[in-house]
N, C-alpha and C positions, 0 to 999 in steps of 0.2 A: 277259138271260134267266135269270140266276142266281136260285135260290130263296134264302130266308133261313132260318137256323137260330139257335136261342137260343144266346147266348154260353156259358153254363155248363150246358147240358143234359147230363143223365146218359145213358149208353148211346149207341146209334147216333143221329146227328143226324137229326131229322125236319123236313121243310119246314114252316114256320109258316103257319098259316091265320088268317084274320081272327078266327075264333072263339077262337083261342089268346090273344088280347089282350083284357084287361079294359079297359073305357073309363076313360081317365085314368090308367092304370098303365103307365109306360114299361117297355119290355123291350129289353135290349141283344142285338144279333144280329150275325152275320157273313154275308156272301154265301156260298152253298154251290154249288160247282161240280159239277153233276150228271154231268159226264163223268168226273171223277176220284173223285167220291164223297167229297170232302173240303171242309171249310170253308176259305174264303180268310182265314185268321187269322194269316198270316205277318207281318202288320204291324198295329199298333193303328189305323192310319189307315183301315183297312177297317171298323172297328167302327161300327155303325149303331144309333141309338136309334129304336125304333118306338113310336108313341103313337096310340091309337085315340081320336078326338075327334069331336064333332058336326060334320058337314059343313056344316050351315047356318050355322055361325059362322066358316067359313073364307072368305078372299078367293077370288075366282074363280080366280086363278093357283095358289093353294095347293090348292084343291079339285081342279084339273086334275091335280095330281101324286099325289093320294091314291087309295087303292083300298079301298073298303068303309069309308071313314072313317079308315083307317090312314095316317099320315104317317111318312116316313122321313127322318131327318137324320143328319149325321155326329154321332157320340157324343163327338167330341173338341172341347173348347172352343177357340174362335178366339183366346182370350187367351194362355194358356200350356199348352194341350194336356192339361188335366185331363179326366177323364170327365164328361160332362154327362148326368145320368140321373134327376134328381129333379123330379117334377111338383108344382107348387104350385097346387092346384085353385082356391083363392080368388082368386089373382092371374092364373090361367090362363097360367102361364109355366113353361118348363123352366129349371132352375137348375144352375149349376156352383158347388159349395160351396167350391172352392178360393179364389175371389176374388169370389164373389157376382154373377157375370154372370147376367143373366136374358134369356131369349129367347122371343119371341112366335111360337109354332109356327103359329098361325092365320094369321099374316101373314108368310110367307116366312122364318121364323126370325130376324126382326129383333131386334137388341139393344134392350132396353128399360131396362136398368140394368147397372151394373158397368163394369169396365175393358175388356171385349171391345170391339173397334172394328169388327167386321164380323159379319154374320149367320152362323148355322150353315148350312153347305152342305146342300142338300136332295138327295134321291134320288127320282126318280119311280118309282111303283109301278103295277102292273096286277094283275089277278086271272086265275088259271087255275083256274076253278071257285071254290073258297074259298081256294086257296093263293096267298100273296103272292109276286109275281115282280118283280124289279128291271127297270125299263123304260127305263134310260138311265144316264148317268154323274152323278157329283156335279155340282151347279151351280157349284161352285168347289172349289179344292183344300182338302181338310180339314187341320186342324191349327192350332196356335197361331201367332201373329204377333208376340208381344211379345218 
């Protein structure tokens, strides 16, 4: 039930809304503990990349984890734990520029190129009004495996 807040937001953290995300423009975020009033940013492994994409292009399983077209995945590459945060709109993939691993977010974060050998772990979302809320755990442990 944590909310999400932008990784590098200035001032007091504000829970992210669907309308805060521009389609196809990734945003790095951390879970926000509403009880303590603080982001859960004590480890990089909590970092999440949010991307708003057309739901019609998602697989049924991926669409079931989305909220308002927003998908959430670990922002840590499964190869060597670099940040994954660049959306390539022509290829429709999220890219880690450390070693060029590419991930298909429309299809469960599957690896489509590069040395990464497993998909990006996903995080299910739900909406509370227009506010994005985490609705479960990562689908797998985040982080690199090489």
